[in-house]
GUGU-237153 format. One record per residue (C-alpha): x, y, z. Coordinates in steps of 0.5 Angstrom, whole numbers, padded with zeros to 4 digits, always signed. Each point is the difference from the previous one (the first is absolute). Layout:
XYZ/...
END
This chain:
+0059-0029-0050/+0000+0005-0006/-0004+0006+0001/-0003+0003-0006/+0001+0007-0002/-0006+0005-0002/+0003+0000-0007/+0001-0008+0000/-0006-0002+0004/-0007-0002-0004/-0005+0005+0000/-0005-0004+0004/+0006-0001+0005/+0001+0008+0000/-0008+0001+0001/+0000-0005+0006/+0005+0005+0003/-0005+0006-0001/-0005-0005+0003/+0004-0001+0006/+0001+0007+0002/-0007+0002-0001/-0002-0006+0005/+0005+0003+0005/-0003+0007-0001/-0007-0003+0000/+0001-0003+0007/+0003+0006+0002/-0006+0004-0002/-0005-0005+0003/+0004+0000+0007/+0000+0007+0000/-0007+0002-0001/-0003-0006+0003/-0002+0003+0007/-0005+0005-0004/-0004-0006-0001/+0001-0003+0007/+0000+0006+0004/-0006-0001+0004/+0001-0007+0002/+0008+0002+0002/-0003+0006+0004/-0005-0005+0003/+0005-0005+0002/+0005+0005+0003/-0005+0005+0003/+0002+0006-0004/-0004+0005-0004/+0001+0001-0007/+0005+0005+0000/+0004-0004+0004/+0000-0006-0004/+0001+0005-0006/+0007+0000+0003/+0001-0007-0004/+0000+0004-0006/+0004+0006+0002/+0006-0004+0003/+0002-0003-0007/-0001+0006-0004/+0005+0004+0005/+0005-0005+0000/+0000-0001-0007/+0001+0007-0002/+0006+0000+0004/+0002-0007-0002/+0000+0001-0008/+0006+0005+0000/+0004-0003+0006/-0001-0007-0003/+0002+0002-0007/+0006+0003+0002/+0002-0005+0005/-0001-0006-0005/+0002+0004-0006/+0006-0005-0002/-0004-0006+0002/-0003-0005-0005/-0007+0002-0001/-0003-0007+0000/+0003-0001+0006/-0003+0006+0003/-0007-0002-0002/+0001-0007+0002/+0002+0003+0007/-0006+0005+0000/-0005-0006-0001/+0003-0004+0006/-0001+0007+0004/-0007+0000-0002/-0002-0007+0001/+0003+0001+0007/-0005+0006+0001/-0006-0004-0002/+0001-0006+0005/+0002+0005+0005/-0007+0004-0001/-0004-0006+0000/+0003-0003+0007/+0001+0007+0003/-0004+0000+0007/+0001+0007+0001/-0001+0007-0004/+0007+0002+0001/+0003-0006-0004/-0005+0001-0005/+0003+0007-0001/+0007-0004+0000/-0003-0004-0006/-0002+0006-0004/+0007+0003+0001/+0003-0006-0003/-0005+0001-0006/+0002+0007-0001/+0007-0002+0000/-0002-0005-0006/-0004+0005-0004/+0006+0005+0000/+0005-0004-0002/-0004-0005-0005/-0004+0006-0003/+0007+0004-0001/+0003-0006-0003/-0005-0004-0004/-0004+0006-0003/+0005+0002-0005/+0003-0007-0002/-0004-0001-0006/+0005+0002-0005/+0005-0005+0003/-0005-0006+0000/-0002+0000-0007/+0003+0003-0006/-0001+0008+0000/-0005+0000-0006/-0005-0004+0005/+0002+0004+0006/-0006+0005+0000/-0005-0006+0000/+0004-0004+0005/+0000+0007+0005/-0008+0000-0001/+0000-0007+0002/+0004+0001+0006/-0005+0006+0002/-0006-0004-0001/+0002-0003+0006/-0003+0006+0004/-0007+0000-0002/+0000-0008+0000/+0002+0001+0007/-0007+0004+0001/-0004-0005-0005/+0002-0007+0003/+0005+0001+0006/-0004+0004+0004/-0007-0002-0001/+0002-0008+0000/+0004+0002+0007/-0006+0004+0003/-0005-0006-0002/+0005-0005+0003/+0000+0004+0006/-0007+0000+0001/+0000-0007-0001/+0006-0003+0004/+0002+0006+0004/+0005+0006-0002/+0006-0004+0002/-0001-0005-0005/+0000+0005-0005/+0007+0003+0002/+0003-0007+0001/-0003-0002-0008/+0004+0007-0002/+0007-0003+0004/-0001-0006-0005/-0001+0004-0006/+0006+0004+0002/+0004-0007+0000/-0003-0002-0007/+0002+0007-0003/+0007-0002+0003/+0001-0007-0003/-0003+0003-0007/+0005+0006+0000/+0006-0005+0002/-0002-0004-0006/-0002+0004-0005/+0005+0006+0001/+0007+0000-0002/+0005+0004+0004/+0000+0007-0001/+0006+0004+0002/-0001+0007+0001/+0002+0004-0007/+0000+0007+0003/+0001+0002+0007/-0005+0005+0003/+0004+0005+0004/-0003+0005+0005/+0001+0006-0005/-0004-0004-0005/-0006+0000+0005/+0001+0007+0002/+0000+0002-0008/-0006-0004-0001/-0004+0003+0006/+0001+0007-0003/-0002-0002-0007/-0007-0003+0003/-0003+0005+0004/-0006+0001-0004/-0001-0008+0000/+0001+0000+0008/-0005+0005+0001/-0005-0003-0004/+0001-0007+0003/+0000+0003+0007/-0007+0003-0001/-0004-0006-0004/+0003-0006+0004/-0001+0004+0007/-0007+0001-0003/-0001-0007-0001/+0003-0004+0006/-0004+0005+0005/-0006-0002-0003/+0001-0007-0003/+0003-0003+0006/-0007+0001+0004/-0004-0002-0005/-0002-0007+0003/-0003+0003+0006/-0004+0005-0004/-0002-0006-0004/-0002-0004+0006/-0006+0005+0001/-0003-0001-0007/+0001-0008-0002/+0001-0006+0004/+0007-0002+0002/+0001-0006-0005/-0001+0005-0006/+0005+0004+0002/+0005-0004-0004/-0004+0000-0006/-0001+0007+0000/+0008+0001+0001/+0001-0005-0006/-0005+0005-0004/+0004+0006+0002/+0007-0004-0002/-0003-0002-0007/-0002+0007-0001/+0008+0002+0002/+0002-0005-0005/-0004+0003-0006/+0003+0007+0003/+0007-0002+0000/-0001-0003-0008/-0003+0006-0002/+0004+0005+0003/+0006-0004-0002/-0002+0002-0007/-0002+0007+0001/+0006+0002+0004/+0004-0001-0006/-0004+0005-0004/-0002+0005+0005/+0003-0001+0007/-0002+0006+0004/-0007-0001-0002/-0001-0007+0001/+0003+0001+0007/-0005+0006+0001/-0006-0005-0002/+0002-0005+0005/+0001+0005+0006/-0007+0003-0002/-0003-0007+0000/+0003-0002+0007/-0003+0007+0002/-0007-0001-0002/+0000-0007+0003/+0002+0002+0007/-0004+0006+0000/-0006-0003-0002/+0001-0006+0004/-0003+0002+0007/-0006+0002-0004/-0001-0004-0006/+0003-0006+0003/-0005-0001+0005/-0003-0006-0004/+0002-0006-0003/+0000+0002-0007/+0003+0007+0001/+0006-0003+0004/+0001-0005-0005/+0000+0006-0006/+0004+0004+0004/+0005-0005+0001/+0001-0001-0007/+0001+0007-0002/+0005+0000+0006/+0003-0006-0003/+0001+0003-0007/+0003+0006+0003/+0005-0003+0004/+0002-0006-0004/+0003+0005-0005/+0004+0004+0006/+0006-0004+0001/+0002-0001-0008/-0001+0008-0001/+0004+0001+0006/+0006-0004-0002/-0001+0003-0007/+0001+0007+0003/+0006-0002+0004/+0003-0004-0006/-0001+0006-0005/+0003+0005+0006/+0006-0005+0001/+0002-0003-0007/+0007-0001+0001/-0001-0005+0006/-0006-0005+0000/+0002-0003+0007/+0001+0007+0003/-0007+0002-0003/-0003-0006+0003/+0003+0001+0007/-0003+0007+0001/-0007-0003-0003/+0000-0006+0005/+0003+0005+0006/-0005+0006-0001/-0006-0005-0002/+0001-0004+0007/+0001+0006+0004/-0006+0003-0002/-0004-0006+0000/+0002-0001+0008/-0001+0007+0001/-0007+0000-0003/-0002-0006+0004/+0002+0003+0006/-0003+0007-0001/-0007-0004-0003/+0000-0004+0007/+0001+0007+0004/-0006+0002-0004/-0004-0006+0001/+0001-0001+0008/-0001+0008+0001/-0006+0001-0005/-0002-0006-0004/+0001-0004-0006/-0004+0004-0005/+0004+0006+0003/+0006-0003-0003/-0003-0001-0006/-0002+0007-0001/+0007+0002+0002/+0004-0005-0005/-0005+0003-0006/+0002+0007+0002/+0008-0002-0001/-0002-0004-0006/-0003+0006-0003/+0007+0004+0002/+0003-0005-0004/-0004+0001-0006/+0001+0008+0000/+0008-0001+0001/+0000-0005-0006/-0004+0005-0005/+0004+0006+0002/+0006-0004-0001/-0003-0002-0007/-0001+0007-0002/+0006+0003+0002/+0004-0006-0003/+0004-0001+0006/+0007-0004-0001/+0000-0007+0001/-0007-0002-0001/
END
């Protein structure tokens, strides 16, 4: 069978490949954050506190933080399409295992597999746009691939939460296993073989790490703030709205996140630090006000919109900071973006869980809001002092 190269393939076929990578990342993002919408029923099934159940968010993030550089280095000489397909198989196994696991430790094993998939797929797939389409279309293709992040919140988590409320949370994870298999077939049939063009060595990663310290600090602050709070939003909403409406509320949040992603993508190109600081300020406002103004249906919904607008712009702003800091190696920048993002995602969920179990969900909201304010201050300081790499 003759495989079309990027240059020879028709334009529609090339964009099918972009769509396949986007579908893979959508499946990954949805699988990773779905426990947020199902935290209460999962915890009830295993007789766990919200903080303990939050380990389902902590596990994949910690694993992905290590897997991003390790998988990238270990597979640097392998065909990138082969790696993407293998990682989709792993994600499907994780989904089916999560659906069938009779004990909580097997759920954690499934989440470990999710972490391996996240670390490898993001580090490889997020920077492939320039190889899937001609260079002049690469920025547009990159935006399409990154749209999978807010789409996971807009479509994936609300749909998974809705299915979980109707048919049980295990059904939601089984459906994600099927989605991963669909992504596997799509990748295999629409993406041409992608032998590595530039092998990423450890020295390249070390240099990229030194160059991207500002991006690392900002990402640590704002992602910790978000996941220390948003991971436990479902228990808070259950005190305000009926359980069957939680999926709708998360849908509204996700729709706002998609809008925030699009707006931040446009504004970041002109003024990255101001855009990032605005996103952090919106998250700070939403989390700090949620324990007070979020005790009514209208108040909670409004604050979720503000929160979604803010967090929707975080991934694109963070990735842009890493790309500016390491312009000579896109894959190395993506590795550290993935690793730092996932590490602090898991740490944030863990710290938030400790605060929730020791005090309350509102206390976690206040703590997360304070962390977001630190991110705002650091970004404004970096803009004023014109810190290199920003």
